[in-house]
Biopython code that builds the backbone (N, CA, C, O; Angstrom):
import numpy as np
from Bio.PDB.StructureBuilder import StructureBuilder

atoms = [
    (1, "MET", "N", (-43.496, -10.916, 24.802)),
    (1, "MET", "CA", (-42.936, -12.202, 24.512)),
    (1, "MET", "C", (-44.032, -13.118, 23.972)),
    (1, "MET", "O", (-45.133, -13.166, 24.521)),
    (2, "THR", "N", (-43.730, -13.840, 22.899)),
    (2, "THR", "CA", (-44.682, -14.753, 22.290)),
    (2, "THR", "C", (-44.595, -16.106, 22.968)),
    (2, "THR", "O", (-43.506, -16.640, 23.177)),
    (3, "GLU", "N", (-45.744, -16.652, 23.308)),
    (3, "GLU", "CA", (-45.773, -17.954, 23.961)),
    (3, "GLU", "C", (-45.706, -19.055, 22.912)),
    (3, "GLU", "O", (-46.388, -18.987, 21.889)),
    (4, "VAL", "N", (-44.887, -20.066, 23.164)),
    (4, "VAL", "CA", (-44.734, -21.190, 22.246)),
    (4, "VAL", "C", (-45.800, -22.223, 22.572)),
    (4, "VAL", "O", (-45.945, -22.621, 23.728)),
    (5, "PRO", "N", (-46.557, -22.666, 21.551)),
    (5, "PRO", "CA", (-47.605, -23.667, 21.798)),
    (5, "PRO", "C", (-47.022, -24.975, 22.333)),
    (5, "PRO", "O", (-45.905, -25.360, 21.989)),
    (6, "ASP", "N", (-47.803, -25.648, 23.181)),
    (6, "ASP", "CA", (-47.376, -26.923, 23.768)),
    (6, "ASP", "C", (-46.978, -27.942, 22.711)),
    (6, "ASP", "O", (-46.027, -28.698, 22.908)),
    (7, "ALA", "N", (-47.695, -27.971, 21.593)),
    (7, "ALA", "CA", (-47.392, -28.946, 20.538)),
    (7, "ALA", "C", (-45.987, -28.728, 19.988)),
    (7, "ALA", "O", (-45.278, -29.694, 19.706)),
    (8, "GLU", "N", (-45.575, -27.469, 19.832)),
    (8, "GLU", "CA", (-44.230, -27.171, 19.335)),
    (8, "GLU", "C", (-43.174, -27.558, 20.366)),
    (8, "GLU", "O", (-42.121, -28.086, 20.009)),
    (9, "ILE", "N", (-43.450, -27.298, 21.630)),
    (9, "ILE", "CA", (-42.507, -27.669, 22.689)),
    (9, "ILE", "C", (-42.335, -29.184, 22.729)),
    (9, "ILE", "O", (-41.213, -29.678, 22.831)),
    (10, "LYS", "N", (-43.439, -29.920, 22.650)),
    (10, "LYS", "CA", (-43.382, -31.384, 22.679)),
    (10, "LYS", "C", (-42.658, -31.933, 21.461)),
    (10, "LYS", "O", (-41.897, -32.893, 21.577)),
    (11, "ALA", "N", (-42.885, -31.336, 20.288)),
    (11, "ALA", "CA", (-42.206, -31.795, 19.076)),
    (11, "ALA", "C", (-40.706, -31.552, 19.179)),
    (11, "ALA", "O", (-39.913, -32.404, 18.780)),
    (12, "CYS", "N", (-40.310, -30.400, 19.709)),
    (12, "CYS", "CA", (-38.892, -30.090, 19.883)),
    (12, "CYS", "C", (-38.268, -31.057, 20.888)),
    (12, "CYS", "O", (-37.185, -31.589, 20.645)),
    (13, "ASP", "N", (-38.937, -31.286, 22.002)),
    (13, "ASP", "CA", (-38.428, -32.204, 23.016)),
    (13, "ASP", "C", (-38.277, -33.607, 22.444)),
    (13, "ASP", "O", (-37.288, -34.286, 22.719)),
    (14, "ALA", "N", (-39.251, -34.045, 21.648)),
    (14, "ALA", "CA", (-39.180, -35.376, 21.043)),
    (14, "ALA", "C", (-38.002, -35.465, 20.075)),
    (14, "ALA", "O", (-37.315, -36.486, 20.036)),
    (15, "ALA", "N", (-37.759, -34.417, 19.298)),
    (15, "ALA", "CA", (-36.643, -34.412, 18.347)),
    (15, "ALA", "C", (-35.307, -34.444, 19.077)),
    (15, "ALA", "O", (-34.401, -35.177, 18.681)),
    (16, "VAL", "N", (-35.176, -33.652, 20.144)),
    (16, "VAL", "CA", (-33.933, -33.627, 20.913)),
    (16, "VAL", "C", (-33.724, -34.973, 21.605)),
    (16, "VAL", "O", (-32.603, -35.481, 21.636)),
    (17, "THR", "N", (-34.770, -35.548, 22.152)),
    (17, "THR", "CA", (-34.678, -36.861, 22.791)),
    (17, "THR", "C", (-34.231, -37.912, 21.788)),
    (17, "THR", "O", (-33.384, -38.747, 22.103)),
    (18, "LEU", "N", (-34.789, -37.881, 20.589)),
    (18, "LEU", "CA", (-34.400, -38.820, 19.542)),
    (18, "LEU", "C", (-32.926, -38.640, 19.181)),
    (18, "LEU", "O", (-32.189, -39.620, 19.071)),
    (19, "ALA", "N", (-32.498, -37.398, 18.996)),
    (19, "ALA", "CA", (-31.104, -37.129, 18.645)),
    (19, "ALA", "C", (-30.160, -37.657, 19.718)),
    (19, "ALA", "O", (-29.158, -38.299, 19.400)),
    (20, "PHE", "N", (-30.468, -37.394, 20.978)),
    (20, "PHE", "CA", (-29.578, -37.839, 22.048)),
    (20, "PHE", "C", (-29.663, -39.339, 22.305)),
    (20, "PHE", "O", (-28.751, -39.907, 22.905)),
    (21, "SER", "N", (-30.737, -39.991, 21.866)),
    (21, "SER", "CA", (-30.786, -41.445, 22.007)),
    (21, "SER", "C", (-29.718, -42.102, 21.131)),
    (21, "SER", "O", (-29.253, -43.199, 21.440)),
    (22, "VAL", "N", (-29.330, -41.440, 20.047)),
    (22, "VAL", "CA", (-28.256, -41.932, 19.200)),
    (22, "VAL", "C", (-26.929, -41.292, 19.591)),
    (22, "VAL", "O", (-25.941, -41.994, 19.807)),
    (23, "LEU", "N", (-26.901, -39.982, 19.682)),
    (23, "LEU", "CA", (-25.652, -39.256, 19.905)),
    (23, "LEU", "C", (-25.136, -39.374, 21.330)),
    (23, "LEU", "O", (-23.946, -39.177, 21.575)),
    (24, "GLY", "N", (-26.013, -39.691, 22.267)),
    (24, "GLY", "CA", (-25.608, -39.767, 23.660)),
    (24, "GLY", "C", (-24.926, -41.066, 24.039)),
    (24, "GLY", "O", (-24.441, -41.204, 25.162)),
    (25, "LYS", "N", (-24.880, -42.012, 23.130)),
    (25, "LYS", "CA", (-24.233, -43.283, 23.451)),
    (25, "LYS", "C", (-22.722, -43.154, 23.349)),
    (25, "LYS", "O", (-22.186, -42.504, 22.452)),
    (26, "ARG", "N", (-22.068, -43.785, 24.287)),
    (26, "ARG", "CA", (-20.606, -43.775, 24.299)),
    (26, "ARG", "C", (-20.080, -44.274, 22.961)),
    (26, "ARG", "O", (-20.612, -45.226, 22.390)),
    (27, "TRP", "N", (-19.052, -43.636, 22.475)),
    (27, "TRP", "CA", (-18.314, -43.935, 21.254)),
    (27, "TRP", "C", (-18.900, -43.298, 20.002)),
    (27, "TRP", "O", (-18.150, -43.038, 19.061)),
    (28, "ASN", "N", (-20.215, -43.030, 19.942)),
    (28, "ASN", "CA", (-20.798, -42.549, 18.689)),
    (28, "ASN", "C", (-20.191, -41.235, 18.225)),
    (28, "ASN", "O", (-19.950, -41.056, 17.031)),
    (29, "GLY", "N", (-19.942, -40.319, 19.142)),
    (29, "GLY", "CA", (-19.324, -39.053, 18.756)),
    (29, "GLY", "C", (-17.931, -39.259, 18.188)),
    (29, "GLY", "O", (-17.560, -38.622, 17.202)),
    (30, "MET", "N", (-17.150, -40.152, 18.809)),
    (30, "MET", "CA", (-15.796, -40.428, 18.322)),
    (30, "MET", "C", (-15.829, -41.115, 16.961)),
    (30, "MET", "O", (-14.996, -40.828, 16.101)),
    (31, "ILE", "N", (-16.767, -42.004, 16.764)),
    (31, "ILE", "CA", (-16.894, -42.681, 15.471)),
    (31, "ILE", "C", (-17.247, -41.668, 14.393)),
    (31, "ILE", "O", (-16.630, -41.652, 13.328)),
    (32, "LEU", "N", (-18.238, -40.823, 14.665)),
    (32, "LEU", "CA", (-18.639, -39.809, 13.691)),
    (32, "LEU", "C", (-17.482, -38.864, 13.381)),
    (32, "LEU", "O", (-17.245, -38.522, 12.223)),
    (33, "SER", "N", (-16.775, -38.452, 14.409)),
    (33, "SER", "CA", (-15.636, -37.568, 14.213)),
    (33, "SER", "C", (-14.563, -38.240, 13.355)),
    (33, "SER", "O", (-14.000, -37.608, 12.463)),
    (34, "SER", "N", (-14.282, -39.504, 13.618)),
    (34, "SER", "CA", (-13.297, -40.242, 12.824)),
    (34, "SER", "C", (-13.727, -40.356, 11.371)),
    (34, "SER", "O", (-12.911, -40.215, 10.460)),
    (35, "LEU", "N", (-15.010, -40.612, 11.160)),
    (35, "LEU", "CA", (-15.518, -40.706, 9.789)),
    (35, "LEU", "C", (-15.504, -39.345, 9.090)),
    (35, "LEU", "O", (-15.536, -39.276, 7.861)),
    (36, "GLY", "N", (-15.458, -38.277, 9.866)),
    (36, "GLY", "CA", (-15.376, -36.941, 9.288)),
    (36, "GLY", "C", (-14.095, -36.720, 8.505)),
    (36, "GLY", "O", (-14.032, -35.833, 7.654)),
    (37, "ALA", "N", (-13.069, -37.524, 8.786)),
    (37, "ALA", "CA", (-11.805, -37.430, 8.055)),
    (37, "ALA", "C", (-11.884, -38.134, 6.701)),
    (37, "ALA", "O", (-10.979, -37.992, 5.879)),
    (38, "GLY", "N", (-12.942, -38.879, 6.465)),
    (38, "GLY", "CA", (-13.108, -39.581, 5.193)),
    (38, "GLY", "C", (-13.442, -41.044, 5.405)),
    (38, "GLY", "O", (-13.399, -41.556, 6.524)),
    (39, "ALA", "N", (-13.776, -41.704, 4.309)),
    (39, "ALA", "CA", (-14.147, -43.121, 4.361)),
    (39, "ALA", "C", (-12.988, -43.942, 4.910)),
    (39, "ALA", "O", (-11.818, -43.653, 4.658)),
    (40, "THR", "N", (-13.344, -44.966, 5.663)),
    (40, "THR", "CA", (-12.333, -45.844, 6.233)),
    (40, "THR", "C", (-12.919, -47.228, 6.458)),
    (40, "THR", "O", (-14.124, -47.439, 6.315)),
    (41, "THR", "N", (-12.069, -48.150, 6.804)),
    (41, "THR", "CA", (-12.487, -49.529, 7.056)),
    (41, "THR", "C", (-12.817, -49.727, 8.528)),
    (41, "THR", "O", (-12.599, -48.839, 9.352)),
    (42, "PHE", "N", (-13.339, -50.892, 8.843)),
    (42, "PHE", "CA", (-13.618, -51.257, 10.225)),
    (42, "PHE", "C", (-12.336, -51.205, 11.044)),
    (42, "PHE", "O", (-12.323, -50.668, 12.151)),
    (43, "VAL", "N", (-11.262, -51.760, 10.503)),
    (43, "VAL", "CA", (-9.979, -51.769, 11.213)),
    (43, "VAL", "C", (-9.479, -50.340, 11.416)),
    (43, "VAL", "O", (-8.944, -50.010, 12.475)),
    (44, "GLY", "N", (-9.651, -49.498, 10.407)),
    (44, "GLY", "CA", (-9.249, -48.101, 10.543)),
    (44, "GLY", "C", (-10.015, -47.401, 11.650)),
    (44, "GLY", "O", (-9.444, -46.610, 12.401)),
    (45, "LEU", "N", (-11.308, -47.690, 11.752)),
    (45, "LEU", "CA", (-12.116, -47.102, 12.828)),
    (45, "LEU", "C", (-11.700, -47.638, 14.188)),
    (45, "LEU", "O", (-11.623, -46.889, 15.162)),
    (46, "ARG", "N", (-11.432, -48.935, 14.251)),
    (46, "ARG", "CA", (-11.013, -49.533, 15.523)),
    (46, "ARG", "C", (-9.718, -48.888, 16.012)),
    (46, "ARG", "O", (-9.545, -48.670, 17.211)),
    (47, "ARG", "N", (-8.818, -48.588, 15.097)),
    (47, "ARG", "CA", (-7.566, -47.915, 15.471)),
    (47, "ARG", "C", (-7.822, -46.473, 15.898)),
    (47, "ARG", "O", (-7.192, -45.979, 16.833)),
    (48, "ALA", "N", (-8.744, -45.801, 15.217)),
    (48, "ALA", "CA", (-9.018, -44.388, 15.501)),
    (48, "ALA", "C", (-9.773, -44.197, 16.809)),
    (48, "ALA", "O", (-9.603, -43.183, 17.485)),
    (49, "VAL", "N", (-10.605, -45.168, 17.165)),
    (49, "VAL", "CA", (-11.429, -45.078, 18.373)),
    (49, "VAL", "C", (-10.826, -46.024, 19.407)),
    (49, "VAL", "O", (-11.288, -47.153, 19.580)),
    (50, "SER", "N", (-9.819, -45.560, 20.070)),
    (50, "SER", "CA", (-9.056, -46.370, 21.010)),
    (50, "SER", "C", (-9.923, -46.848, 22.168)),
    (50, "SER", "O", (-10.636, -46.063, 22.794)),
    (51, "GLY", "N", (-9.851, -48.155, 22.443)),
    (51, "GLY", "CA", (-10.546, -48.720, 23.591)),
    (51, "GLY", "C", (-11.873, -49.368, 23.271)),
    (51, "GLY", "O", (-12.448, -50.022, 24.142)),
    (52, "ILE", "N", (-12.388, -49.219, 22.061)),
    (52, "ILE", "CA", (-13.682, -49.804, 21.718)),
    (52, "ILE", "C", (-13.488, -51.262, 21.305)),
    (52, "ILE", "O", (-12.510, -51.595, 20.635)),
    (53, "SER", "N", (-14.412, -52.124, 21.702)),
    (53, "SER", "CA", (-14.338, -53.529, 21.307)),
    (53, "SER", "C", (-14.928, -53.693, 19.904)),
    (53, "SER", "O", (-15.686, -52.844, 19.436)),
    (54, "ASP", "N", (-14.574, -54.786, 19.247)),
    (54, "ASP", "CA", (-15.112, -55.061, 17.914)),
    (54, "ASP", "C", (-16.637, -55.159, 17.936)),
    (54, "ASP", "O", (-17.313, -54.632, 17.052)),
    (55, "ALA", "N", (-17.173, -55.840, 18.957)),
    (55, "ALA", "CA", (-18.625, -56.020, 19.042)),
    (55, "ALA", "C", (-19.342, -54.681, 19.200)),
    (55, "ALA", "O", (-20.354, -54.436, 18.544)),
    (56, "VAL", "N", (-18.823, -53.820, 20.064)),
    (56, "VAL", "CA", (-19.460, -52.515, 20.281)),
    (56, "VAL", "C", (-19.323, -51.654, 19.027)),
    (56, "VAL", "O", (-20.278, -50.985, 18.633)),
    (57, "LEU", "N", (-18.155, -51.662, 18.398)),
    (57, "LEU", "CA", (-17.971, -50.884, 17.170)),
    (57, "LEU", "C", (-18.950, -51.351, 16.107)),
    (57, "LEU", "O", (-19.568, -50.530, 15.430)),
    (58, "SER", "N", (-19.096, -52.646, 15.955)),
    (58, "SER", "CA", (-20.045, -53.188, 14.981)),
    (58, "SER", "C", (-21.470, -52.737, 15.287)),
    (58, "SER", "O", (-22.200, -52.329, 14.383)),
    (59, "ASP", "N", (-21.868, -52.809, 16.560)),
    (59, "ASP", "CA", (-23.210, -52.366, 16.967)),
    (59, "ASP", "C", (-23.406, -50.882, 16.698)),
    (59, "ASP", "O", (-24.443, -50.476, 16.174)),
    (60, "ARG", "N", (-22.419, -50.073, 17.054)),
    (60, "ARG", "CA", (-22.533, -48.619, 16.869)),
    (60, "ARG", "C", (-22.594, -48.254, 15.396)),
    (60, "ARG", "O", (-23.356, -47.368, 15.010)),
    (61, "LEU", "N", (-21.802, -48.926, 14.569)),
    (61, "LEU", "CA", (-21.845, -48.648, 13.126)),
    (61, "LEU", "C", (-23.205, -49.009, 12.542)),
    (61, "LEU", "O", (-23.733, -48.283, 11.700)),
    (62, "ALA", "N", (-23.774, -50.128, 12.987)),
    (62, "ALA", "CA", (-25.110, -50.515, 12.517)),
    (62, "ALA", "C", (-26.139, -49.475, 12.953)),
    (62, "ALA", "O", (-27.035, -49.121, 12.186)),
    (63, "GLU", "N", (-26.007, -48.989, 14.180)),
    (63, "GLU", "CA", (-26.935, -47.979, 14.683)),
    (63, "GLU", "C", (-26.798, -46.665, 13.918)),
    (63, "GLU", "O", (-27.802, -46.061, 13.540)),
    (64, "LEU", "N", (-25.568, -46.218, 13.689)),
    (64, "LEU", "CA", (-25.346, -44.974, 12.956)),
    (64, "LEU", "C", (-25.807, -45.097, 11.505)),
    (64, "LEU", "O", (-26.304, -44.133, 10.922)),
    (65, "SER", "N", (-25.642, -46.276, 10.933)),
    (65, "SER", "CA", (-26.145, -46.508, 9.575)),
    (65, "SER", "C", (-27.667, -46.483, 9.566)),
    (65, "SER", "O", (-28.279, -45.883, 8.682)),
    (66, "GLY", "N", (-28.274, -47.136, 10.552)),
    (66, "GLY", "CA", (-29.732, -47.156, 10.654)),
    (66, "GLY", "C", (-30.329, -45.775, 10.855)),
    (66, "GLY", "O", (-31.449, -45.505, 10.421)),
    (67, "ALA", "N", (-29.574, -44.896, 11.519)),
    (67, "ALA", "CA", (-30.040, -43.529, 11.751)),
    (67, "ALA", "C", (-29.776, -42.619, 10.549)),
    (67, "ALA", "O", (-30.160, -41.450, 10.552)),
    (68, "GLY", "N", (-29.119, -43.165, 9.523)),
    (68, "GLY", "CA", (-28.853, -42.371, 8.329)),
    (68, "GLY", "C", (-27.663, -41.442, 8.444)),
    (68, "GLY", "O", (-27.542, -40.495, 7.668)),
    (69, "LEU", "N", (-26.774, -41.698, 9.409)),
    (69, "LEU", "CA", (-25.613, -40.837, 9.612)),
    (69, "LEU", "C", (-24.341, -41.402, 8.991)),
    (69, "LEU", "O", (-23.416, -40.653, 8.679)),
    (70, "ALA", "N", (-24.292, -42.711, 8.811)),
    (70, "ALA", "CA", (-23.133, -43.369, 8.212)),
    (70, "ALA", "C", (-23.619, -44.346, 7.151)),
    (70, "ALA", "O", (-24.738, -44.855, 7.213)),
    (71, "ALA", "N", (-22.753, -44.592, 6.181)),
    (71, "ALA", "CA", (-23.082, -45.541, 5.112)),
    (71, "ALA", "C", (-22.010, -46.615, 5.054)),
    (71, "ALA", "O", (-20.823, -46.342, 5.232)),
    (72, "ARG", "N", (-22.444, -47.829, 4.805)),
    (72, "ARG", "CA", (-21.548, -48.988, 4.688)),
    (72, "ARG", "C", (-21.508, -49.390, 3.221)),
    (72, "ARG", "O", (-22.550, -49.585, 2.596)),
    (73, "THR", "N", (-20.307, -49.513, 2.676)),
    (73, "THR", "CA", (-20.139, -49.896, 1.277)),
    (73, "THR", "C", (-19.314, -51.174, 1.208)),
    (73, "THR", "O", (-18.237, -51.260, 1.797)),
    (74, "VAL", "N", (-19.830, -52.168, 0.481)),
    (74, "VAL", "CA", (-19.132, -53.434, 0.302)),
    (74, "VAL", "C", (-18.686, -53.507, -1.153)),
    (74, "VAL", "O", (-19.496, -53.370, -2.070)),
    (75, "GLU", "N", (-17.386, -53.724, -1.352)),
    (75, "GLU", "CA", (-16.839, -53.873, -2.692)),
    (75, "GLU", "C", (-16.413, -55.322, -2.873)),
    (75, "GLU", "O", (-15.649, -55.865, -2.075)),
    (76, "ALA", "N", (-16.922, -55.943, -3.942)),
    (76, "ALA", "CA", (-16.603, -57.343, -4.210)),
    (76, "ALA", "C", (-15.107, -57.505, -4.417)),
    (76, "ALA", "O", (-14.445, -56.626, -4.969)),
    (77, "GLY", "N", (-14.602, -58.595, -3.986)),
    (77, "GLY", "CA", (-13.163, -58.843, -4.048)),
    (77, "GLY", "C", (-12.788, -59.637, -5.265)),
    (77, "GLY", "O", (-13.390, -59.454, -6.323)),
    (78, "PRO", "N", (-11.861, -60.472, -5.162)),
    (78, "PRO", "CA", (-11.213, -60.740, -3.893)),
    (78, "PRO", "C", (-10.119, -59.723, -3.590)),
    (78, "PRO", "O", (-9.522, -59.174, -4.516)),
    (79, "PRO", "N", (-9.851, -59.466, -2.346)),
    (79, "PRO", "CA", (-10.703, -59.775, -1.194)),
    (79, "PRO", "C", (-11.857, -58.777, -1.100)),
    (79, "PRO", "O", (-11.782, -57.668, -1.627)),
    (80, "VAL", "N", (-12.906, -59.188, -0.430)),
    (80, "VAL", "CA", (-14.045, -58.304, -0.199)),
    (80, "VAL", "C", (-13.575, -57.150, 0.680)),
    (80, "VAL", "O", (-12.834, -57.359, 1.641)),
    (81, "SER", "N", (-14.004, -55.937, 0.353)),
    (81, "SER", "CA", (-13.613, -54.758, 1.121)),
    (81, "SER", "C", (-14.862, -54.035, 1.605)),
    (81, "SER", "O", (-15.786, -53.795, 0.827)),
    (82, "VAL", "N", (-14.890, -53.692, 2.874)),
    (82, "VAL", "CA", (-16.011, -52.965, 3.461)),
    (82, "VAL", "C", (-15.490, -51.632, 3.978)),
    (82, "VAL", "O", (-14.495, -51.589, 4.701)),
    (83, "SER", "N", (-16.154, -50.552, 3.612)),
    (83, "SER", "CA", (-15.758, -49.239, 4.117)),
    (83, "SER", "C", (-16.979, -48.511, 4.663)),
    (83, "SER", "O", (-18.123, -48.833, 4.342)),
    (84, "TYR", "N", (-16.695, -47.523, 5.496)),
    (84, "TYR", "CA", (-17.732, -46.719, 6.131)),
    (84, "TYR", "C", (-17.422, -45.259, 5.870)),
    (84, "TYR", "O", (-16.261, -44.852, 5.842)),
    (85, "GLU", "N", (-18.482, -44.471, 5.676)),
    (85, "GLU", "CA", (-18.319, -43.035, 5.495)),
    (85, "GLU", "C", (-19.576, -42.323, 5.985)),
    (85, "GLU", "O", (-20.632, -42.933, 6.152)),
    (86, "LEU", "N", (-19.438, -41.031, 6.210)),
    (86, "LEU", "CA", (-20.589, -40.242, 6.627)),
    (86, "LEU", "C", (-21.530, -40.020, 5.458)),
    (86, "LEU", "O", (-21.099, -39.895, 4.312)),
    (87, "THR", "N", (-22.800, -39.973, 5.753)),
    (87, "THR", "CA", (-23.797, -39.546, 4.774)),
    (87, "THR", "C", (-23.833, -38.021, 4.802)),
    (87, "THR", "O", (-23.125, -37.394, 5.590)),
    (88, "ASP", "N", (-24.657, -37.426, 3.943)),
    (88, "ASP", "CA", (-24.818, -35.964, 3.981)),
    (88, "ASP", "C", (-25.304, -35.517, 5.352)),
    (88, "ASP", "O", (-24.835, -34.511, 5.884)),
    (89, "ALA", "N", (-26.243, -36.263, 5.922)),
    (89, "ALA", "CA", (-26.763, -35.909, 7.256)),
    (89, "ALA", "C", (-25.653, -35.987, 8.292)),
    (89, "ALA", "O", (-25.572, -35.131, 9.174)),
    (90, "GLY", "N", (-24.801, -36.994, 8.201)),
    (90, "GLY", "CA", (-23.684, -37.129, 9.126)),
    (90, "GLY", "C", (-22.702, -35.980, 8.996)),
    (90, "GLY", "O", (-22.205, -35.468, 10.000)),
    (91, "ARG", "N", (-22.414, -35.566, 7.756)),
    (91, "ARG", "CA", (-21.509, -34.429, 7.552)),
    (91, "ARG", "C", (-22.108, -33.130, 8.095)),
    (91, "ARG", "O", (-21.387, -32.294, 8.640)),
    (92, "ARG", "N", (-23.418, -32.962, 7.949)),
    (92, "ARG", "CA", (-24.068, -31.755, 8.493)),
    (92, "ARG", "C", (-24.084, -31.757, 10.015)),
    (92, "ARG", "O", (-24.192, -30.701, 10.638)),
    (93, "LEU", "N", (-23.978, -32.929, 10.610)),
    (93, "LEU", "CA", (-23.983, -33.046, 12.064)),
    (93, "LEU", "C", (-22.649, -32.647, 12.695)),
    (93, "LEU", "O", (-22.637, -32.182, 13.835)),
    (94, "LEU", "N", (-21.542, -32.810, 12.002)),
    (94, "LEU", "CA", (-20.221, -32.550, 12.586)),
    (94, "LEU", "C", (-20.070, -31.157, 13.186)),
    (94, "LEU", "O", (-19.572, -31.045, 14.307)),
    (95, "PRO", "N", (-20.476, -30.082, 12.495)),
    (95, "PRO", "CA", (-20.344, -28.761, 13.121)),
    (95, "PRO", "C", (-21.204, -28.623, 14.380)),
    (95, "PRO", "O", (-20.827, -27.917, 15.315)),
    (96, "VAL", "N", (-22.337, -29.284, 14.405)),
    (96, "VAL", "CA", (-23.215, -29.248, 15.581)),
    (96, "VAL", "C", (-22.512, -29.936, 16.753)),
    (96, "VAL", "O", (-22.545, -29.438, 17.878)),
    (97, "LEU", "N", (-21.880, -31.075, 16.491)),
    (97, "LEU", "CA", (-21.136, -31.777, 17.549)),
    (97, "LEU", "C", (-19.974, -30.932, 18.050)),
    (97, "LEU", "O", (-19.695, -30.898, 19.248)),
    (98, "ASP", "N", (-19.291, -30.247, 17.125)),
    (98, "ASP", "CA", (-18.196, -29.356, 17.534)),
    (98, "ASP", "C", (-18.717, -28.239, 18.434)),
    (98, "ASP", "O", (-18.097, -27.912, 19.446)),
    (99, "GLN", "N", (-19.858, -27.655, 18.064)),
    (99, "GLN", "CA", (-20.446, -26.581, 18.875)),
    (99, "GLN", "C", (-20.887, -27.110, 20.230)),
    (99, "GLN", "O", (-20.699, -26.436, 21.242)),
    (100, "LEU", "N", (-21.468, -28.296, 20.268)),
    (100, "LEU", "CA", (-21.907, -28.892, 21.527)),
    (100, "LEU", "C", (-20.705, -29.165, 22.432)),
    (100, "LEU", "O", (-20.763, -28.928, 23.638)),
    (101, "GLY", "N", (-19.616, -29.664, 21.842)),
    (101, "GLY", "CA", (-18.403, -29.905, 22.618)),
    (101, "GLY", "C", (-17.838, -28.616, 23.190)),
    (101, "GLY", "O", (-17.424, -28.579, 24.348)),
    (102, "ALA", "N", (-17.818, -27.554, 22.383)),
    (102, "ALA", "CA", (-17.314, -26.259, 22.861)),
    (102, "ALA", "C", (-18.191, -25.739, 23.993)),
    (102, "ALA", "O", (-17.681, -25.238, 24.995)),
    (103, "TRP", "N", (-19.498, -25.855, 23.839)),
    (103, "TRP", "CA", (-20.416, -25.406, 24.892)),
    (103, "TRP", "C", (-20.176, -26.194, 26.180)),
    (103, "TRP", "O", (-20.132, -25.618, 27.267)),
    (104, "ALA", "N", (-20.021, -27.521, 26.051)),
    (104, "ALA", "CA", (-19.818, -28.365, 27.233)),
    (104, "ALA", "C", (-18.519, -28.002, 27.947)),
    (104, "ALA", "O", (-18.489, -27.934, 29.175)),
    (105, "ARG", "N", (-17.446, -27.768, 27.191)),
    (105, "ARG", "CA", (-16.173, -27.394, 27.807)),
    (105, "ARG", "C", (-16.289, -26.074, 28.568)),
    (105, "ARG", "O", (-15.658, -25.899, 29.609)),
    (106, "GLU", "N", (-17.085, -25.160, 28.055)),
    (106, "GLU", "CA", (-17.233, -23.841, 28.676)),
    (106, "GLU", "C", (-18.221, -23.822, 29.837)),
    (106, "GLU", "O", (-18.113, -22.977, 30.726)),
    (107, "ASN", "N", (-19.178, -24.738, 29.839)),
    (107, "ASN", "CA", (-20.292, -24.619, 30.785)),
    (107, "ASN", "C", (-20.517, -25.787, 31.733)),
    (107, "ASN", "O", (-21.250, -25.642, 32.711)),
    (108, "LEU", "N", (-19.921, -26.919, 31.479)),
    (108, "LEU", "CA", (-20.156, -28.080, 32.332)),
    (108, "LEU", "C", (-18.891, -28.475, 33.068)),
    (108, "LEU", "O", (-17.787, -28.401, 32.529)),
    (109, "GLU", "N", (-19.074, -28.892, 34.299)),
    (109, "GLU", "CA", (-17.950, -29.374, 35.107)),
    (109, "GLU", "C", (-17.701, -30.841, 34.756)),
    (109, "GLU", "O", (-18.652, -31.613, 34.638)),
    (110, "PRO", "N", (-16.447, -31.234, 34.590)),
    (110, "PRO", "CA", (-16.147, -32.650, 34.334)),
    (110, "PRO", "C", (-16.592, -33.504, 35.528)),
    (110, "PRO", "O", (-16.476, -33.095, 36.684)),
    (111, "THR", "N", (-17.098, -34.684, 35.218)),
    (111, "THR", "CA", (-17.492, -35.638, 36.254)),
    (111, "THR", "C", (-16.807, -36.969, 35.966)),
    (111, "THR", "O", (-16.005, -37.083, 35.040)),
    (112, "ALA", "N", (-17.129, -37.948, 36.757)),
    (112, "ALA", "CA", (-16.565, -39.270, 36.537)),
    (112, "ALA", "C", (-16.969, -39.765, 35.145)),
    (112, "ALA", "O", (-18.056, -39.439, 34.669)),
    (113, "PRO", "N", (-16.107, -40.548, 34.488)),
    (113, "PRO", "CA", (-16.430, -41.056, 33.145)),
    (113, "PRO", "C", (-17.699, -41.886, 33.159)),
    (113, "PRO", "O", (-17.966, -42.624, 34.107)),
    (114, "LEU", "N", (-18.472, -41.755, 32.101)),
    (114, "LEU", "CA", (-19.696, -42.522, 31.950)),
    (114, "LEU", "C", (-19.385, -43.880, 31.347)),
    (114, "LEU", "O", (-18.430, -44.023, 30.583)),
    (115, "ARG", "N", (-20.169, -44.852, 31.681)),
    (115, "ARG", "CA", (-20.022, -46.197, 31.115)),
    (115, "ARG", "C", (-21.206, -46.463, 30.213)),
    (115, "ARG", "O", (-22.315, -46.008, 30.494)),
    (116, "GLY", "N", (-20.984, -47.210, 29.110)),
    (116, "GLY", "CA", (-22.110, -47.634, 28.307)),
    (116, "GLY", "C", (-21.974, -47.369, 26.936)),
    (116, "GLY", "O", (-22.870, -47.686, 26.154)),
]
sb = StructureBuilder()
sb.init_structure("model")
sb.init_model(0)
sb.init_chain("A")
sb.init_seg("    ")
for serial, (resi, resn, name, xyz) in enumerate(atoms, 1):
    if name == "N":
        sb.init_residue(resn, " ", resi, " ")
    sb.init_atom(name, np.array(xyz, "f"), 0.0, 1.0, " ", f" {name:<3s}", serial, name[0])
structure = sb.get_structure()
């Protein structure tokens, strides 16, 4: 068996920690999944992600955009129209999220709902 150098282990851990700092937040997976169906508006996302407040949705969209997973497009009006869609990185993430969900269903016991 080949031993993995500490630097590689630390780099992998840092990458996974970074990924989960974004993906581990409540609602982000549902938002990404909803955007996987195609570009939509803020109102469309609010309808698709039942139970999320406008403020939290706005914060999560800004975070996902900042992480390069979603893009915000503003079209001059009247009326002004704002839409959101996945970036290439966001589209490449969807199968990974599906695999993670399948793994969790098969291997983890459900617990009380998380808040946050």
